C-alpha positions as CSV (number, residue, x, y, z in Angstrom):
1,M,65.8,13.0,31.7
2,A,64.5,12.9,28.1
3,T,60.8,12.1,28.9
4,E,58.5,15.0,28.3
5,F,56.2,15.9,31.3
6,R,53.0,17.7,30.9
7,S,50.7,18.6,33.8
8,S,47.1,17.4,33.8
9,R,44.3,19.3,35.7
10,D,44.2,16.6,38.4
11,I,45.3,17.1,42.0
12,I,44.8,14.3,44.5
13,I,44.6,14.5,48.2
14,R,44.3,11.6,50.6
15,T,42.8,11.8,54.0
16,E,41.6,9.6,56.8
17,A,38.9,12.2,57.5
18,W,37.5,11.4,54.1
19,A,33.7,11.8,54.8
20,E,34.4,15.2,56.5
21,A,36.5,16.3,53.6
22,V,33.9,15.4,51.0
23,A,31.2,17.1,53.1
24,F,33.4,20.2,53.2
25,Y,34.0,20.4,49.4
26,T,30.4,19.6,48.6
27,S,28.4,21.6,51.3
28,V,30.7,24.4,52.3
29,L,32.5,25.2,48.9
30,G,29.6,23.8,46.8
31,L,31.9,22.2,44.3
32,E,30.3,20.0,41.7
33,V,30.9,16.3,42.1
34,V,32.2,14.8,38.8
35,H,33.2,11.3,40.0
36,R,32.0,9.3,43.0
37,G,33.5,6.0,43.9
38,E,33.7,3.9,47.1
39,N,37.0,5.6,48.2
40,L,37.4,8.5,45.8
41,V,35.3,11.6,45.0
42,G,36.2,14.0,42.2
43,F,35.3,17.7,42.3
44,E,35.3,20.3,39.4
45,T,36.9,23.5,40.8
46,G,37.3,25.4,37.6
47,A,41.1,25.6,37.0
48,F,41.7,22.0,38.2
49,R,40.0,18.9,39.2
50,L,40.4,17.9,42.9
51,Y,40.2,14.2,43.9
52,V,39.8,13.3,47.5
53,E,40.8,9.7,48.3
54,K,40.2,7.9,51.4
55,G,43.4,6.6,53.2
56,E,46.5,7.7,55.0
57,S,47.3,11.3,54.2
58,H,50.6,11.9,52.2
59,G,50.1,15.5,51.0
60,P,48.9,16.7,47.5
61,V,49.8,14.6,44.4
62,F,50.4,16.5,41.2
63,E,49.6,14.6,38.0
64,F,51.8,14.7,34.9
65,L,51.1,13.1,31.6
66,V,54.0,11.3,29.9
67,P,54.2,9.4,26.5
68,D,55.9,6.5,28.2
69,V,55.3,5.6,31.9
70,Q,58.1,3.1,32.1
71,A,60.6,5.6,30.7
72,A,59.4,8.2,33.1
73,K,59.6,5.7,36.0
74,D,63.2,4.7,35.1
75,G,64.3,8.5,34.9
76,L,62.5,9.4,38.2
77,L,64.0,6.5,40.0
78,A,67.4,7.3,38.7
79,A,67.0,10.9,39.8
80,G,66.4,9.7,43.5
81,C,62.6,9.7,43.6
82,Q,61.0,7.0,45.7
83,L,58.3,4.7,44.2
84,V,55.2,5.1,46.5
85,E,52.3,3.5,44.6
86,E,51.7,1.8,41.2
87,N,48.3,1.3,39.8
88,A,47.8,0.0,36.3
89,Q,44.1,1.0,36.4
90,T,43.0,4.0,38.2
91,P,39.4,4.9,38.7
92,R,40.0,8.6,38.0
93,S,40.6,8.2,34.3
94,V,41.7,6.0,31.4
95,W,45.3,6.2,32.4
96,G,47.6,3.9,34.4
97,D,49.5,5.7,37.1
98,V,52.5,5.6,39.2
99,Q,53.2,7.8,42.2
100,Y,56.6,9.0,43.5
101,R,58.0,11.1,46.3
102,Q,60.4,13.5,45.1
103,A,63.6,14.0,47.2
104,R,62.1,17.1,49.0
105,G,58.8,15.2,49.7
106,V,56.6,16.5,47.0
107,M,54.4,13.8,45.5
108,V,54.1,13.5,41.8
109,E,52.2,11.0,39.6
110,T,52.9,10.1,36.0
111,C,50.2,8.8,33.7
112,E,50.3,7.5,30.2
113,Q,47.2,8.4,28.2
114,R,45.6,5.3,26.7
115,S,43.1,5.3,24.0
116,S,39.5,5.3,25.4
117,P,37.5,2.1,24.9
């Protein structure tokens, strides 16, 4: 696959126990909230930014920046990854994103950096 992948600092977890998870990261760990939305809260941890999303759990998602989301999508699908979710405008950033489940079950997300408005 010719597409260059570079990790971002973002890791996303999704949970049905969202309110409890947000309370844990806020109150018990004392992490700083850097994004708060209706279904998504982002925390600064130092080395990475953790996003907790409301919904059915699917394990952690590791985000990778790519120069071309479509080329990455074509390559990942050809390599046997399963398309899980596609979102042209994610609330976490100024990137569009596509999530995949790799053959061994690991979730990855590709994002193409767009110029800020």
